[in-house]
C-alpha positions in Angstrom: 0.0 0.0 0.0 1.4 3.3 -1.0 -0.3 6.6 -0.5 -3.6 4.9 0.2 -3.5 2.8 -3.0 -3.3 -0.9 -2.8 -0.8 -2.3 -5.4 -0.7 -6.0 -6.3 2.1 -7.9 -8.1 2.1 -11.6 -8.9 5.4 -13.3 -8.0 3.9 -16.8 -7.8 4.3 -19.7 -10.1 0.6 -20.3 -10.2 -0.4 -17.3 -12.1 -2.6 -15.2 -10.0 -5.8 -13.9 -11.7 -7.9 -10.8 -11.1 -11.3 -9.6 -12.1 -13.5 -6.6 -11.3 -16.9 -7.2 -9.8 -17.9 -3.5 -10.0 -19.5 -3.8 -13.4 -23.3 -3.4 -13.9 -23.6 -6.9 -15.5 -21.8 -8.7 -12.7 -18.2 -10.0 -12.3 -15.9 -9.6 -15.3 -13.8 -12.4 -16.7 -10.7 -13.6 -14.9 -7.5 -12.2 -16.3 -3.9 -13.1 -15.6 -2.3 -10.5 -13.3 1.1 -11.1 -14.8 4.3 -9.4 -13.5 3.1 -5.9 -14.0 1.9 -4.1 -10.9 -1.7 -3.0 -10.9 -3.9 -1.0 -8.6 -6.4 -3.1 -6.6 -9.7 -1.1 -6.4 -12.9 -1.7 -4.5 -14.8 -4.6 -6.0 -11.7 -6.3 -7.4 -11.0 -9.9 -6.6 -7.8 -11.9 -6.8 -7.7 -15.6 -7.3 -4.6 -16.7 -5.5 -5.0 -20.4 -6.3 -8.1 -22.2 -7.4 -10.7 -21.9 -4.6 -8.9 -19.1 -2.7 -10.1 -15.7 -3.6 -9.2 -12.4 -1.9 -11.6 -9.5 -2.4 -11.4 -5.9 -1.6 -14.6 -4.4 -0.2 -16.2 -1.4 -1.8 -15.2 0.6 1.3 -12.6 3.3 0.4 -9.5 4.3 2.4 -9.4 7.8 3.9 -6.8 8.9 1.4 -9.0 7.7 -1.5 -11.8 9.8 -0.2 -9.5 12.8 0.2 -8.4 12.5 -3.5 -12.0 12.8 -4.6 
C-alpha cells in the first residue's frame, strides 16, 4: 500500500488472476495478473489459487476519499 493505494504484483508460479466485480452486468472475466503491478480497487477480486479468492470491499480508504 502506497499513499492509500493498494498495489498487487504476482510473484507466484501459479499465475494469480484478477477480475473486477464492479460492473453493472456482474463480475468480469478472470484475467492473468502477470508481472506488471496494478492497482487493486474496491470490487476487485484476486484468485490466488483455485478456490482461494481475496476480495477488496467497496469501502474506500481515507486517502482515496480525500483524493475525490
